[in-house]
C-alpha positions in Angstrom: -30.8 -8.9 16.0 -27.9 -10.7 18.5 -24.9 -9.3 17.1 -20.9 -10.6 17.2 -18.1 -8.8 19.7 -15.3 -8.8 17.3 -11.9 -8.5 18.8 -8.5 -8.1 16.8 -5.7 -8.1 19.5 -2.6 -7.3 18.7 1.1 -5.7 20.2 0.7 -2.7 19.7 -3.6 -2.0 19.6 -6.7 -3.8 19.9 -9.4 -3.1 17.7 -13.0 -4.6 18.6 -16.5 -4.0 16.8 -20.3 -4.8 17.0 -20.6 -7.0 14.4 -24.6 -7.5 12.4 -25.5 -11.5 11.3 -24.9 -9.1 8.2 -20.8 -8.5 8.5 -21.4 -5.1 9.6 -19.3 -3.1 11.9 -22.0 -0.8 13.5 -19.9 0.4 16.1 -15.9 -0.2 17.1 -13.2 1.2 19.0 -8.6 1.0 19.3 -6.9 1.3 22.3 -3.6 0.1 23.2 -2.1 -2.7 24.0 -0.1 -1.5 26.4 1.8 -5.0 26.6 4.9 -4.0 29.0 2.6 -3.7 31.9 1.7 -7.5 31.7 -0.7 -10.3 31.8 -2.8 -9.5 33.6 -3.6 -4.9 32.2 -3.2 -6.5 28.9 -6.1 -9.3 30.1 -8.0 -6.6 32.4 -7.6 -3.9 29.1 -9.7 -6.6 26.6 -11.8 -7.0 29.2 -12.3 -2.6 28.9 -12.7 -2.7 25.5 -16.0 -5.2 24.9 -16.8 -3.9 27.9 -18.1 -0.6 25.9 -20.5 -2.7 23.7 -23.8 -3.4 24.2 -23.5 -6.8 26.5 -27.5 -7.4 26.1 -27.6 -7.2 22.5 -24.6 -9.3 22.5 -24.6 -13.3 20.9 -21.2 -14.0 20.8 -17.3 -12.8 21.4 -14.6 -13.6 19.5 -10.8 -13.1 19.8 -7.7 -12.8 17.3 -4.8 -13.7 19.1 -1.1 -13.3 17.0 0.6 -16.7 17.8 0.2 -20.7 19.3 -3.2 -21.3 19.7 -5.0 -24.1 21.2 -8.6 -22.8 19.1 -10.1 -25.7 19.9 -9.7 -25.1 24.3 -9.2 -21.6 23.4 -6.1 -21.4 25.6 -3.3 -19.3 24.3 -0.4 -21.3 23.8 2.1 -18.9 22.9 2.2 -14.8 21.8 5.2 -13.6 20.1 3.8 -10.0 21.1 1.9 -10.4 23.7 2.7 -10.7 27.5 0.5 -14.0 27.1 1.7 -18.0 27.2 -0.6 -20.4 27.7 -4.1 -18.8 29.1 -7.2 -20.0 29.0 -8.5 -16.7 27.1 -12.4 -18.4 25.7 -12.8 -19.3 30.2 -11.6 -15.9 30.9 -13.7 -14.2 28.7 -16.4 -16.3 29.2 -16.5 -15.9 33.6 -16.6 -12.4 32.0 -19.3 -12.4 30.1 -21.6 -15.0 30.4 -21.6 -15.5 26.5 -19.7 -18.2 24.5 -16.3 -16.8 23.3 -14.6 -18.8 20.3 -11.1 -17.8 19.9 -8.6 -18.6 16.8 -4.4 -17.3 15.8 -4.9 -13.6 14.2 -4.0 -14.6 10.6 -7.1 -17.4 10.4 -9.1 -15.4 11.1 -8.2 -12.1 8.8 -7.5 -15.6 6.0 -12.0 -16.0 6.8 -13.0 -12.4 6.9 -11.5 -12.1 2.9 -12.9 -15.2 1.9 -16.3 -14.3 4.4 -16.6 -10.4 3.3 -13.8 -9.4 1.8 -11.6 -9.7 -1.8 -12.3 -13.7 -1.8 -16.0 -13.4 -0.9 -17.7 -16.4 -1.5 -14.5 -18.3 -2.9 -14.1 -21.7 -1.3 -11.4 -22.6 -1.0 -8.6 -19.3 0.1 -4.8 -18.8 1.2 -4.1 -15.9 3.6 -1.1 -13.9 3.9 -0.5 -10.8 6.9 2.8 -9.6 5.3 4.7 -7.2 8.3 6.5 -7.8 11.2 6.3 -11.3 10.7 4.0 -13.8 8.4 1.3 -14.4 9.3 -1.0 -17.2 6.6 -4.6 -19.5 6.8 -5.9 -21.7 4.7 -9.9 -22.0 4.5 -10.5 -25.4 2.7 -14.9 -25.7 2.0 -16.0 -22.6 3.6 -14.2 -23.4 6.9 -10.3 -22.4 8.5 -7.7 -26.0 8.5 -6.3 -26.1 12.3 -4.7 -29.6 10.7 -3.5 -31.5 14.3 -4.0 -28.0 16.0 -1.4 -25.6 14.6 -1.7 -25.9 10.7 -1.0 -23.1 7.8 2.7 -22.0 9.1 3.6 -21.5 5.7 6.0 -17.8 6.8 7.9 -21.1 8.1 8.5 -23.0 5.0 12.5 -23.3 3.4 12.0 -21.1 -0.1 16.2 -20.9 0.5 18.2 -23.7 2.0 21.1 -21.3 2.5 19.8 -18.3 3.6 18.9 -16.9 6.9 18.6 -17.8 10.3 14.9 -17.3 11.0 13.8 -17.1 13.9 12.3 -19.9 13.8 16.8 -21.7 13.7 15.5 -23.2 10.3 17.1 -21.5 7.5 15.6 -19.3 4.7 12.2 -19.7 5.7 10.0 -16.8 3.6 10.0 -14.9 6.6 13.6 -14.2 5.9 12.6 -12.5 3.1 9.7 -11.1 2.8 8.4 -9.8 6.5 8.9 -6.4 7.3 12.0 -7.6 9.5 13.2 -9.6 6.1 13.2 -7.1 3.8 15.1 -4.8 5.6 17.9 -6.6 6.8 18.3 -7.3 2.9 18.3 -3.2 2.8 22.2 -1.8 1.6 23.3 0.9 1.3 20.3 2.9 1.7 19.8 4.7 5.3 15.8 3.5 5.8 14.3 2.7 8.7 11.3 1.2 7.9 8.8 0.0 5.1 7.4 3.2 4.2 11.1 5.0 3.8 11.8 2.5 0.8 8.1 2.6 0.0 8.8 6.1 -0.6 12.0 6.1 -2.4 10.7 3.6 -4.7 7.9 6.1 -5.9 11.0 8.9 -6.2 12.8 5.0 -8.7 15.4 4.7 -7.2 17.1 1.6 -8.4 18.4 -0.2 -5.1 14.4 1.0 -3.9 13.0 -0.6 -7.1 15.2 -3.5 -7.0 14.5 -4.2 -3.3 10.8 -4.4 -4.1 11.1 -6.6 -7.5 13.1 -9.4 -5.6 10.5 -9.9 -2.6 8.5 -10.0 -5.4 10.5 -13.0 -6.7 10.7 -15.0 -3.2 6.8 -13.8 -2.8 6.3 -15.3 -6.0 8.2 -19.0 -5.3 6.3 -19.0 -2.3 3.6 -18.3 -3.5 3.7 -20.8 -5.7 4.5 -23.7 -3.1 1.9 -22.3 -1.5 -0.8 -22.9 -5.2 1.0 -26.0 -6.5 -0.2 -27.9 -2.7 -3.8 -26.6 -2.3 -4.5 -25.4 -5.5 -6.9 -22.9 -3.7 -9.5 -20.4 -5.9 -7.9 -16.8 -4.1 -4.8 -16.1 -2.4 -5.0 -12.7 -0.4 -2.5 -10.9 1.1 -2.3 -8.2 3.7 -0.2 -6.1 6.0 1.8 -3.6 6.0 3.9 -4.4 3.6 1.1 -5.5 0.6 0.6 -1.7 0.9 3.6 -2.0 -1.3 1.9 -3.6 -4.2 2.6 -2.0 -7.5 6.5 -1.9 -6.7 6.2 -5.5 -6.6 2.8 -7.5 -7.6 4.9 -7.4 -11.2 7.7 -9.3 -10.5 5.8 -11.7 -7.8 3.3 -12.2 -10.6 5.8 -12.9 -13.1 7.6 -16.2 -10.9 4.2 -17.9 -10.0 3.0 -18.3 -13.9 7.0 -19.2 -14.7 7.1 -21.7 -11.3 2.7 -22.8 -10.7 2.1 -26.3 -12.2 -1.8 -25.2 -12.2 -2.9 -22.5 -13.3 -4.9 -18.7 -13.1 -4.2 -18.5 -9.6 -6.0 -15.9 -8.8 -3.2 -13.6 -6.1 -5.5 -10.2 -4.6 -4.6 -8.0 -2.5 -6.7 -7.4 0.5 -10.2 -5.5 0.6 -11.1 -4.8 4.2 -8.0 -3.1 6.0 -7.9 -3.0 9.3 -10.6 -4.9 9.5 -10.0 -7.6 8.7 -9.4 -8.3 12.1 -12.0 -7.6 13.7 -14.8 -9.4 11.2 -12.8 -12.4 11.0 -13.2 -12.7 15.5 -16.6 -11.6 15.1 -16.3 -14.5 11.6 -14.7 -17.7 14.5 -18.9 -17.0 15.9 -20.7 -16.8 12.9 -19.1 -20.3 11.7 
């Protein structure tokens, strides 16, 4: 039996796993990305991690990378959290291991994994949203990733408030400005917190300001999801990332807003089931596809 190596390359950690054709991860490894050491060091680290697996048993290698990816040619055009720019990572890894290599955006990988093995298993049309430092997204149509001309599914940079705060992309009122870690913390007033975990803990303690902040987040997310649903009418929308840990605090307001605003009915919005394994399985799924 031939295996796939799935590699999830993040700005903080690299996770990789040996994946069987049935989607079972038989072994996995996690290591620091060490981005401060530069491009060569990060690429070397990726190679070193892949080398920990029995390469002779491997059929191909899948890589999930954050940022703008030319999936067709395997090029990392730009990554906000990695020292990689215009790097043909597919060519480099193929040369090193003499195996076929497939590359795509990490949020695309997340969506593909959830559609194949996770919360939206056996669903043909799926939207995936990863709510973390920013907002990543992916679209699966008829069981396959949709790329458009190459960079489709930048749903985090769609506008929900023309007069909203300016996002990193230069536009005002993007979804990312309201439901990402950065966006939520920018809306904090009168609370001394440094991260979403502290905001979650305050909400657990019934702090009214914290609860209201999560409810507002749910409302903003609901507006965005209603827009996406009206355009794509998917079988399911899967939400993952660190912000999803506060599901019980924002989901009620999110669903209420979706019901009010979406023209399509019975929209299934569900939380990710795969957790940290989604990136590994999604990268591996690029090879199975």
